[in-house]
RODO-2510 file (C-alpha; in nm, 4 decimals, decimal comma):
residues 497
     n   res          X          Y          Z
     1     m     5,3137     5,8198     4,9140
     2     d     5,6186     6,0641     4,8479
     3     d     5,5171     6,3684     5,0987
     4     a     5,6006     6,7352     5,0010
     5     d     5,9536     6,6652     5,1736
     6     g     6,0376     6,4162     4,9928
     7     c     6,0060     6,0955     5,2820
     8     g     5,9020     5,7787     5,1669
     9     g     5,5653     5,6577     5,1469
    10     p     5,4019     5,3741     5,3418
    11     a     5,3888     4,9677     5,2676
    12     v     5,0382     4,8339     5,1816
    13     l     4,9233     4,6286     5,5011
    14     g     5,1131     4,3381     5,5743
    15     a     5,2967     4,3366     5,2432
    16     g     5,5745     4,5472     5,2771
    17     e     5,5539     4,7252     4,9431
    18     s     5,5646     5,0299     4,8758
    19     t     5,2810     5,2707     4,7804
    20     g     5,3661     5,5617     4,5816
    21     h     4,9951     5,5754     4,4240
    22     v     4,7605     5,7094     4,7254
    23     k     4,8103     6,1239     4,5710
    24     a     4,6703     5,9659     4,2507
    25     f     4,3024     6,0037     4,4647
    26     l     4,3772     6,3582     4,4628
    27     v     4,2713     6,6717     4,2765
    28     r     4,3951     7,0267     4,3146
    29     a     4,0815     7,2832     4,3770
    30     t     4,0882     7,6479     4,3192
    31     n     4,0969     7,7354     4,6827
    32     p     4,4453     7,8042     4,8225
    33     c     4,5926     7,4875     4,9677
    34     s     4,2688     7,2562     4,9492
    35     l     4,2492     6,9151     4,8384
    36     r     3,8915     6,7740     4,6858
    37     w     3,8365     6,4397     4,6044
    38     r     3,6920     6,3639     4,2693
    39     h     3,3215     6,3434     4,2297
    40     l     3,1209     6,1058     4,0757
    41     p     2,7603     5,9593     4,1243
    42     s     2,6344     5,8984     4,4327
    43     r     2,5116     5,5688     4,5795
    44     q     2,3282     5,7572     4,8595
    45     t     2,1307     6,0050     4,6733
    46     g     2,1601     5,8934     4,3114
    47     r     2,2554     6,2682     4,2761
    48     t     2,6151     6,4092     4,1653
    49     g     2,7905     6,4467     4,4734
    50     p     3,1460     6,3680     4,6174
    51     l     3,2719     6,0027     4,6261
    52     l     3,5688     5,7785     4,6079
    53     a     3,7300     5,8389     4,3102
    54     t     3,8312     5,4926     4,1877
    55     g     3,9615     5,5539     3,8564
    56     g     3,7155     5,4679     3,5865
    57     r     3,6555     5,1568     3,7652
    58     k     3,2861     5,0378     3,9194
    59     l     3,2780     4,9287     4,3124
    60     a     3,2857     4,5314     4,3089
    61     t     2,9511     4,5515     4,4896
    62     d     2,6970     4,8532     4,6250
    63     l     2,8807     4,9385     4,9039
    64     t     2,7055     5,2465     5,0566
    65     t     2,3605     5,0730     5,0117
    66     t     2,0662     5,3428     4,9630
    67     q     1,8820     5,4599     5,1914
    68     e     1,5413     5,3477     5,0699
    69     d     1,6575     4,9636     5,0441
    70     a     1,7727     5,0022     5,4261
    71     v     1,4733     5,1647     5,5546
    72     t     1,1842     5,1260     5,3159
    73     q     0,9116     5,2065     5,5948
    74     h     1,0573     5,5332     5,6050
    75     i     1,1230     5,8662     5,3735
    76     a     1,3887     6,0653     5,4347
    77     p     1,3657     6,4315     5,3958
    78     p     1,5907     6,6601     5,1728
    79     v     1,8974     6,8839     5,3346
    80     d     1,7747     7,1672     5,5063
    81     t     2,0469     7,4477     5,6138
    82     i     2,0251     7,7839     5,8050
    83     g     2,3131     8,0023     5,8703
    84     g     2,6883     7,9686     5,7069
    85     p     3,0164     8,0784     5,7113
    86     h     3,0999     8,3255     5,9949
    87     l     2,7010     8,3696     6,0954
    88     t     2,5415     8,2871     6,3945
    89     v     2,2543     8,0946     6,4480
    90     s     2,0203     8,1807     6,7383
    91     d     1,8562     7,9783     6,9796
    92     a     1,5105     8,1206     6,8010
    93     e     1,6247     8,0628     6,4908
    94     l     1,7449     7,6972     6,5811
    95     d     1,4227     7,5981     6,7148
    96     a     1,2190     7,7004     6,4513
    97     f     1,4459     7,5017     6,1963
    98     v     1,4053     7,1990     6,4128
    99     a     1,0173     7,2508     6,4540
   100     r     1,0268     7,3038     6,0507
   101     n     1,2191     6,9942     5,9760
   102     f     1,0801     6,7000     6,2388
   103     a     0,7765     6,8105     6,1357
   104     e     0,8536     6,6859     5,7962
   105     v     1,0000     6,3125     5,9153
   106     d     0,7442     6,0339     6,0846
   107     f     0,9176     6,0257     6,4157
   108     d     0,5238     5,8896     6,5263
   109     g     0,5679     5,5495     6,7466
   110     k     0,9175     5,5115     6,6899
   111     r     1,2486     5,4159     6,8898
   112     v     1,4490     5,6937     6,8445
   113     v     1,8576     5,6939     6,9270
   114     l     2,0437     6,0398     6,9285
   115     v     2,4033     5,9825     6,8755
   116     v     2,5837     6,3091     7,0668
   117     p     2,9544     6,3453     7,0921
   118     d     3,1799     6,3405     7,3752
   119     g     3,2793     6,6139     7,5777
   120     t     3,5873     6,6974     7,3452
   121     r     3,4301     6,8491     7,1072
   122     s     3,3183     7,2421     7,1438
   123     c     2,9363     7,2612     7,1122
   124     p     2,6507     7,3885     7,2689
   125     l     2,5073     6,9984     7,3564
   126     p     2,2922     7,1538     7,6082
   127     l     2,0852     7,4118     7,4022
   128     l     2,0357     7,1057     7,1231
   129     l     1,9260     6,8481     7,3258
   130     r     1,6609     7,0700     7,4954
   131     t     1,5471     7,1626     7,1848
   132     v     1,5273     6,8401     7,0417
   133     h     1,4074     6,6400     7,3514
   134     r     1,0718     6,8906     7,3294
   135     h     0,9925     6,8287     6,9408
   136     l     1,0474     6,4437     6,9920
   137     i     0,9467     6,2959     7,3380
   138     d     0,5845     6,3202     7,3082
   139     r     0,6126     6,1692     6,9444
   140     v     0,8636     5,8822     6,9533
   141     a     0,7508     5,5310     7,1345
   142     s     1,1669     5,5789     7,2888
   143     l     1,3980     5,7942     7,3195
   144     t     1,7502     5,7148     7,4042
   145     t     2,0704     5,9347     7,3753
   146     v     2,3780     5,7746     7,3527
   147     i     2,7040     5,8577     7,3865
   148     a     2,9427     5,8509     7,0341
   149     l     3,2616     5,7159     7,2261
   150     g     3,4507     5,5429     6,9834
   151     t     3,7407     5,4155     7,1965
   152     h     3,7826     5,7473     7,4158
   153     s     3,7161     5,6786     7,7949
   154     y     3,3575     5,6410     7,9322
   155     m     3,1909     5,9472     8,0582
   156     e     3,1276     5,9495     8,4288
   157     p     2,7642     6,0219     8,5694
   158     d     2,8936     6,3532     8,6821
   159     e     3,0733     6,4209     8,3874
   160     i     2,7672     6,3748     8,1474
   161     d     2,5383     6,5894     8,4038
   162     a     2,8165     6,8632     8,3307
   163     w     2,8349     6,7703     7,9568
   164     f     2,4291     6,7641     7,9430
   165     g     2,3819     7,0971     8,0964
   166     v     2,2336     6,9180     8,4352
   167     e     2,1506     7,2424     8,6660
   168     a     2,2584     7,2030     9,0219
   169     g     2,0161     7,0169     9,2277
   170     s     1,8495     6,8589     8,9125
   171     t     1,8933     6,5281     8,8003
   172     l     1,9534     6,3989     8,4479
   173     a     1,5936     6,2571     8,4545
   174     d     1,4352     6,5515     8,5331
   175     t     1,6421     6,7731     8,2952
   176     y     1,5078     6,5186     8,0363
   177     p     1,2331     6,3596     8,0735
   178     g     1,1544     6,0277     7,9379
   179     m     1,5429     6,0363     7,7537
   180     t     1,7585     5,7474     7,8458
   181     v     2,1275     5,8433     7,8191
   182     v     2,3918     5,5891     7,8060
   183     n     2,8258     5,5454     7,7022
   184     h     2,8852     5,3523     7,4128
   185     e     3,0192     5,0495     7,5790
   186     f     3,2737     4,8996     7,2726
   187     l     3,4590     4,6352     7,5081
   188     d     3,0814     4,5279     7,6194
   189     h     3,0212     4,2450     7,3625
   190     d     2,6505     4,2132     7,4902
   191     k     2,6075     4,6060     7,4025
   192     v     2,7156     4,5406     7,0296
   193     v     2,5302     4,3431     6,7317
   194     t     2,7187     4,2374     6,4524
   195     l     2,5862     4,4089     6,0915
   196     g     2,7785     4,2502     5,8090
   197     t     3,1334     4,1937     5,6837
   198     l     3,2839     4,4615     5,4375
   199     t     3,5156     4,1671     5,2308
   200     a     3,8782     4,2529     5,1169
   201     d     3,8310     4,3352     4,7582
   202     e     3,5376     4,6285     4,8405
   203     i     3,8191     4,7453     5,1197
   204     s     4,0963     4,7302     4,8283
   205     v     3,8396     4,9208     4,5622
   206     m     3,8115     5,2287     4,8434
   207     t     4,1800     5,2376     4,9097
   208     d     4,3096     5,1483     4,5622
   209     g     4,4764     4,8828     4,6742
   210     m     4,6770     5,0148     4,9848
   211     v     4,4803     4,7873     5,2151
   212     a     4,2949     4,4644     5,1433
   213     e     4,1526     4,2396     5,4202
   214     d     3,8285     4,2041     5,5917
   215     v     3,6173     4,4152     5,8138
   216     v     3,3179     4,3020     6,0308
   217     v     3,0910     4,6143     6,0965
   218     e     2,9467     4,6220     6,4689
   219     m     2,7293     4,8696     6,6426
   220     n     2,6284     4,9550     6,9329
   221     r     2,2763     4,7175     7,0285
   222     y     2,0773     5,0827     7,0307
   223     v     2,1642     5,2414     6,6993
   224     a     2,1510     4,8878     6,5793
   225     e     1,7830     4,8367     6,6616
   226     a     1,6563     5,1831     6,6517
   227     d     1,4023     5,3127     6,3821
   228     i     1,5689     5,5940     6,3581
   229     n     1,8914     5,7400     6,4303
   230     l     1,9761     6,1397     6,4387
   231     v     2,3222     6,2388     6,5098
   232     i     2,3544     6,5660     6,6810
   233     g     2,7212     6,7115     6,6716
   234     p     2,9678     6,9369     6,4930
   235     v     3,1728     6,9260     6,2011
   236     f     3,5194     6,9774     6,1787
   237     p     3,8601     6,9366     5,9862
   238     h     4,0137     6,5970     6,0842
   239     e     4,3162     6,3958     6,0647
   240     v     4,1838     6,0635     6,0198
   241     v     3,9005     6,1489     5,7828
   242     g     3,9555     6,4559     5,6405
   243     i     3,5894     6,6439     5,8082
   244     s     3,4616     6,4771     6,0890
   245     g     3,1370     6,4747     6,1759
   246     g     2,8242     6,2735     5,9632
   247     n     2,8660     5,8950     5,9742
   248     k     3,1840     5,8544     6,1456
   249     y     2,9740     5,9618     6,4840
   250     f     2,8417     5,5681     6,3560
   251     i     3,2148     5,4637     6,2538
   252     p     3,4383     5,5040     6,4821
   253     g     3,1869     5,6577     6,7702
   254     c     2,9426     5,3394     6,8226
   255     s     3,1959     5,0446     6,6691
   256     t     3,4561     4,8545     6,8045
   257     h     3,7726     4,7601     6,6695
   258     d     3,7809     4,5908     6,4004
   259     a     3,6313     4,9529     6,1594
   260     i     3,7618     5,2076     6,4161
   261     d     4,1613     5,0030     6,3476
   262     l     4,1313     4,9587     5,9727
   263     s     3,9658     5,3564     5,9338
   264     h     4,2395     5,4880     6,1290
   265     w     4,5213     5,2959     5,9717
   266     v     4,4061     5,3410     5,6130
   267     g     4,4276     5,7706     5,7152
   268     a     4,7784     5,6660     5,8798
   269     l     4,8727     5,5576     5,5644
   270     i     4,7444     5,7933     5,3389
   271     g     4,9277     6,0528     5,6131
   272     l     4,8059     6,3361     5,8247
   273     e     4,9453     6,6385     5,6187
   274     t     4,7382     6,4946     5,3451
   275     m     4,4400     6,4050     5,4669
   276     i     4,3478     6,6299     5,7608
   277     g     4,0995     6,8913     5,6438
   278     t     4,0254     6,7104     5,2477
   279     p     3,6813     6,7895     5,1559
   280     g     3,4617     6,5227     4,9895
   281     i     3,4645     6,1403     5,0398
   282     t     3,8202     6,0389     5,0967
   283     p     3,9341     5,6595     5,1378
   284     v     3,8264     5,6392     5,4972
   285     r     3,5011     5,8403     5,4851
   286     a     3,4328     5,5799     5,2112
   287     i     3,5047     5,3152     5,4910
   288     i     3,2868     5,4580     5,7007
   289     d     2,9621     5,5501     5,4870
   290     a     2,9864     5,1674     5,3506
   291     g     2,9859     5,0350     5,7295
   292     s     2,7151     5,2845     5,8348
   293     a     2,4945     5,1903     5,5893
   294     m     2,4632     4,8729     5,6977
   295     i     2,2824     5,0245     6,0131
   296     p     1,8807     4,8974     5,9211
   297     g     1,6944     5,2041     6,0415
   298     l     1,7042     5,5671     5,8886
   299     r     2,0134     5,7699     5,9418
   300     l     1,9645     6,1666     6,0322
   301     a     2,1617     6,4241     6,1363
   302     l     2,1428     6,7295     6,2949
   303     c     2,5278     6,8793     6,1985
   304     l     2,6657     7,1716     6,2925
   305     v     2,9153     7,4203     6,2359
   306     v     3,0493     7,6031     6,5757
   307     q     3,2877     7,8700     6,6720
   308     s     3,6065     7,6428     6,8304
   309     g     3,5713     7,7752     7,1625
   310     s     3,2505     8,0179     7,1897
   311     g     2,9857     7,7303     7,1595
   312     e     2,8355     7,9966     6,9448
   313     i     2,6596     7,7770     6,6290
   314     e     2,7619     7,9364     6,2777
   315     s     2,5400     7,6983     6,0797
   316     v     2,2649     7,4136     6,1114
   317     s     2,2140     7,0951     5,8861
   318     f     1,9529     6,8489     5,8875
   319     g     1,9047     6,5536     5,6227
   320     t     2,0691     6,2386     5,5688
   321     s     2,3275     6,1648     5,7676
   322     e     2,5382     6,2039     5,4563
   323     e     2,4234     6,5194     5,3005
   324     s     2,3521     6,6901     5,6280
   325     w     2,7203     6,6499     5,6848
   326     a     2,8019     6,7622     5,2991
   327     a     2,6440     7,0940     5,3854
   328     a     2,8000     7,1086     5,7141
   329     a     3,1542     7,0326     5,6002
   330     d     3,1134     7,2556     5,3171
   331     v     3,0733     7,5497     5,5938
   332     a     3,3497     7,3809     5,8510
   333     s     3,6354     7,3963     5,5281
   334     q     3,5893     7,7580     5,4959
   335     t     3,5773     7,8124     5,8551
   336     h     3,7996     7,5997     6,0380
   337     v     4,1009     7,6366     5,7999
   338     v     4,3521     7,9064     5,8568
   339     y     4,6128     7,9837     5,5789
   340     v     4,9652     8,1482     5,6575
   341     e     5,2142     8,2881     5,4505
   342     e     5,5300     8,1742     5,6343
   343     p     5,5486     7,7952     5,8194
   344     f     5,5612     7,8350     6,2152
   345     k     5,9358     7,7661     6,3690
   346     k     5,7425     7,6826     6,7018
   347     v     5,3953     7,6555     6,8356
   348     i     5,2833     7,7030     7,1367
   349     a     4,9177     7,4662     7,1527
   350     m     4,7388     7,5489     7,4834
   351     m     4,5206     7,2249     7,5270
   352     p     4,0978     7,2781     7,6725
   353     t     4,0660     7,0890     8,0168
   354     r     3,8082     6,8879     7,7652
   355     y     4,1661     6,7095     7,6361
   356     d     4,2142     6,4925     7,9343
   357     d     4,5005     6,2783     7,7913
   358     i     4,7526     6,2593     7,5182
   359     w     4,5067     6,0510     7,3180
   360     t     4,2830     6,3510     7,2716
   361     a     4,5070     6,6517     7,3816
   362     a     4,7168     6,5191     7,0245
   363     k     4,4804     6,7487     6,8193
   364     g     4,6892     7,0433     6,9150
   365     c     4,9292     6,9326     6,7311
   366     y     4,7730     6,7527     6,4128
   367     k     4,5418     7,0577     6,3657
   368     m     4,9876     7,2249     6,3385
   369     q     5,1669     7,0312     6,1562
   370     p     5,0824     7,1112     5,8036
   371     a     5,1819     7,4311     5,8817
   372     m     5,5177     7,3663     6,0523
   373     a     5,8471     7,4719     5,9267
   374     d     6,0810     7,1618     5,8641
   375     g     6,2731     7,0917     6,1939
   376     g     5,9954     7,3303     6,3638
   377     e     5,7979     7,2421     6,7245
   378     v     5,5184     7,1778     6,8319
   379     i     5,4677     7,2066     7,2555
   380     i     5,1649     7,0752     7,3832
   381     y     5,0745     7,2568     7,7169
   382     a     4,8515     7,0833     7,8798
   383     p     4,8708     7,1567     8,2429
   384     h     4,5951     6,9870     8,3422
   385     v     4,7259     6,6322     8,1743
   386     t     4,8488     6,3334     8,3939
   387     e     4,9038     6,0722     8,1264
   388     v     4,9763     5,9640     7,7741
   389     s     4,6102     5,6971     7,7671
   390     e     4,4733     5,4928     8,0093
   391     q     4,2528     5,2980     7,7117
   392     h     4,5230     5,2405     7,4840
   393     p     4,7922     5,1635     7,7346
   394     e     4,9896     4,9380     7,4043
   395     i     5,1269     5,3326     7,3296
   396     y     5,3469     5,3117     7,5736
   397     d     5,5139     4,9900     7,4392
   398     i     5,5309     5,1436     7,1136
   399     g     5,5777     5,5072     7,1589
   400     y     5,5801     5,7741     6,8915
   401     h     5,6972     5,7007     6,5463
   402     c     5,6450     5,8159     6,1864
   403     i     5,4373     5,5562     5,9534
   404     e     5,7989     5,3871     5,7772
   405     y     5,8901     5,2899     6,1824
   406     f     5,6025     5,0634     6,1832
   407     t     5,5386     4,9568     5,7747
   408     k     5,9184     4,8489     5,7719
   409     q     5,9228     4,6466     6,0375
   410     w     5,5764     4,5217     5,9942
   411     e     5,6870     4,1741     6,1623
   412     k     5,7419     4,3517     6,5047
   413     f     5,4394     4,5399     6,5387
   414     s     5,1677     4,3344     6,2586
   415     h     4,9909     4,2164     6,5662
   416     l     4,9241     4,5481     6,7555
   417     p     4,6104     4,7076     6,7496
   418     k     4,6367     4,9352     6,3935
   419     g     4,4378     5,2311     6,5834
   420     v     4,7011     5,2269     6,8050
   421     l     4,9204     5,2258     6,5534
   422     a     4,7936     5,4895     6,3602
   423     h     4,7224     5,7204     6,7004
   424     s     5,1448     5,7067     6,7232
   425     t     5,1959     5,8118     6,3114
   426     h     4,9589     6,1190     6,3759
   427     v     5,1180     6,2650     6,6341
   428     r     5,4625     6,1782     6,4992
   429     g     5,4041     6,3390     6,1689
   430     t     5,5994     6,2603     5,8437
   431     g     5,9132     6,0995     5,9059
   432     t     6,1219     5,8262     5,7495
   433     y     6,3078     5,5063     5,8783
   434     d     6,5780     5,3293     5,7681
   435     p     6,5987     4,9794     5,8973
   436     d     6,9289     4,8815     5,8367
   437     t     7,0800     5,1888     6,0249
   438     a     6,7370     5,1786     6,2698
   439     t     6,7603     5,5634     6,2169
   440     e     6,4883     5,7470     6,2215
   441     h     6,3903     6,0870     6,0854
   442     n     6,0913     6,2740     6,1772
   443     r     6,0126     6,6145     6,0063
   444     i     5,9002     6,7919     6,3617
   445     k     5,9445     6,7927     6,6958
   446     v     5,6770     6,7147     6,9451
   447     t     5,7266     6,8559     7,3231
   448     l     5,4794     6,7560     7,6081
   449     c     5,4795     7,0651     7,8322
   450     t     5,2271     6,8224     8,0909
   451     q     5,2372     6,6665     8,4664
   452     i     5,3786     6,3450     8,2596
   453     p     5,6986     6,2545     8,4531
   454     e     6,0307     6,3321     8,1807
   455     e     6,1163     5,9717     8,1688
   456     v     5,7879     5,8508     8,0481
   457     c     5,7555     6,1395     7,7191
   458     a     6,1193     6,0065     7,6675
   459     s     5,9903     5,6287     7,6660
   460     v     5,7292     5,7092     7,4086
   461     n     5,9849     5,8988     7,2035
   462     l     5,8576     6,2767     7,2528
   463     g     6,0332     6,5967     7,4237
   464     h     5,9513     6,7375     7,7405
   465     l     5,9007     7,0457     7,8806
   466     a     5,8397     7,1327     8,2583
   467     l     5,5771     7,3242     8,3639
   468     e     5,7413     7,5701     8,5481
   469     d     5,9885     7,6064     8,2484
   470     a     5,6729     7,7156     8,0056
   471     d     5,7350     8,0763     7,9411
   472     f     5,4440     8,2663     7,8018
   473     d     5,6175     8,6733     7,8275
   474     a     5,8957     8,5505     7,6496
   475     w     5,6790     8,3259     7,3878
   476     n     5,4652     8,6037     7,3457
   477     a     5,7877     8,8737     7,2790
   478     d     5,9319     8,5829     7,0091
   479     p     5,8320     8,6718     6,6567
   480     d     5,9497     8,3103     6,5920
   481     v     5,6778     8,1737     6,8352
   482     f     5,2784     8,1477     6,7937
   483     v     5,0975     8,0545     7,0540
   484     q     4,7614     7,9309     6,9778
   485     e     4,4995     7,9116     7,2671
   486     n     4,1878     7,6794     7,2760
   487     a     4,4392     7,4446     7,0283
   488     g     4,2757     7,1879     6,8989
   489     e     3,9620     7,2301     6,6595
   490     v     4,1009     7,4982     6,4054
   491     l     4,3402     7,3824     6,0943
   492     y     4,6484     7,5786     6,0095
   493     r     4,8061     7,4993     5,6566
   494     l     5,0404     7,7486     5,4249
   495     k     4,8844     7,9380     5,1418
   496     t     5,1571     7,7835     4,9346
   497     d     5,0559     7,4380     4,9808
***
């Protein structure tokens, strides 16, 4: 793939062959800087909807099994939405919306699983959970909430209490009587089940030949055994999938390394600056949807667009996990993308404490990359962060590099988790690597202003700025510096892209 600055593209996984056709997927939309995927008949709904562009080819198999085939005992509701771009949904409006829509779904006597985000998202989770709990607990046979961690660190009991809004002197059981709450434990084989396999041919079609390998789809046991799964969570521009939410709470949220690594690697091959904020069914979204369609129960979602940092709800959509996501994604693409006239030379990304390591705090860099000038610098300011990643120690061994650094030395890195390689390239951004001279050139600089020691930053190929040298007075006075508060959720792009 050729990026805007002329950097060469990635190689086909394990083959070392250049892929110059990734952007053939993309067509320009009338909205400035917006890349949309072609619209083809949707296998989820039978109506016209966004799907992976396949150049007129038919998918080898029906990759996204219809809701009717998967759950013949249930009838999925039509999508319903309240609110909209830059509006505010009140608590009373939310309650009435949930009551009206839940009345149309046969929850009675069913095993219901709520799938919710961890603490790395802006989300008024206590309000949402109390509302949903109130309208479900007397109807269902069981109610379990799974925290969709993906491969993030497990939430400790005190963190869960705070995230779920448990008041001082109370307990989780008192706050949500009759409801069980669990972390998704992706490393515990007793707590995941195998749903099936996406074949290499299917993956090849969905990625237009970039990747061709079998992917075993494993899923959290609670999710796999539920009659109804209800995703509750926000939607934001995302570096791997385009726009987050919907079925992404199942994969990667409730799955294991095989599907997680493959989907993130495909996103890395396409490139962050191309992928992030892209509406519609991107190749990564196609993989996620296909894997999620293997879940036996009905998949519903309460998808929200939340004002970043405030918890104010702008819109709520309810329906299948595909249709509710699509409705919310349309709103998020309007409210959570800022278009700027000129590229930034230096950005100070001030990271909220909900990002507790660089693995998650890197979102401050992701959201700025498309709007950075060549040679510009993103400083991740996170004085509370003390480590790169406890959960993924391999990142300390390989460091942060552009995609070509790995694809042009594939024999050295093919044994490593592709999700870790993908994270590395997402942080480092667009660049080139010449294997003959062992020279890497990256488009932007990435600097950490954290508690991580300078020698550790250097060892992972990132810059270092001591916390005591952070000068906000000077930065705020400098017209060439943009200080972004509450970084990590709002995407910045150039109007001229």
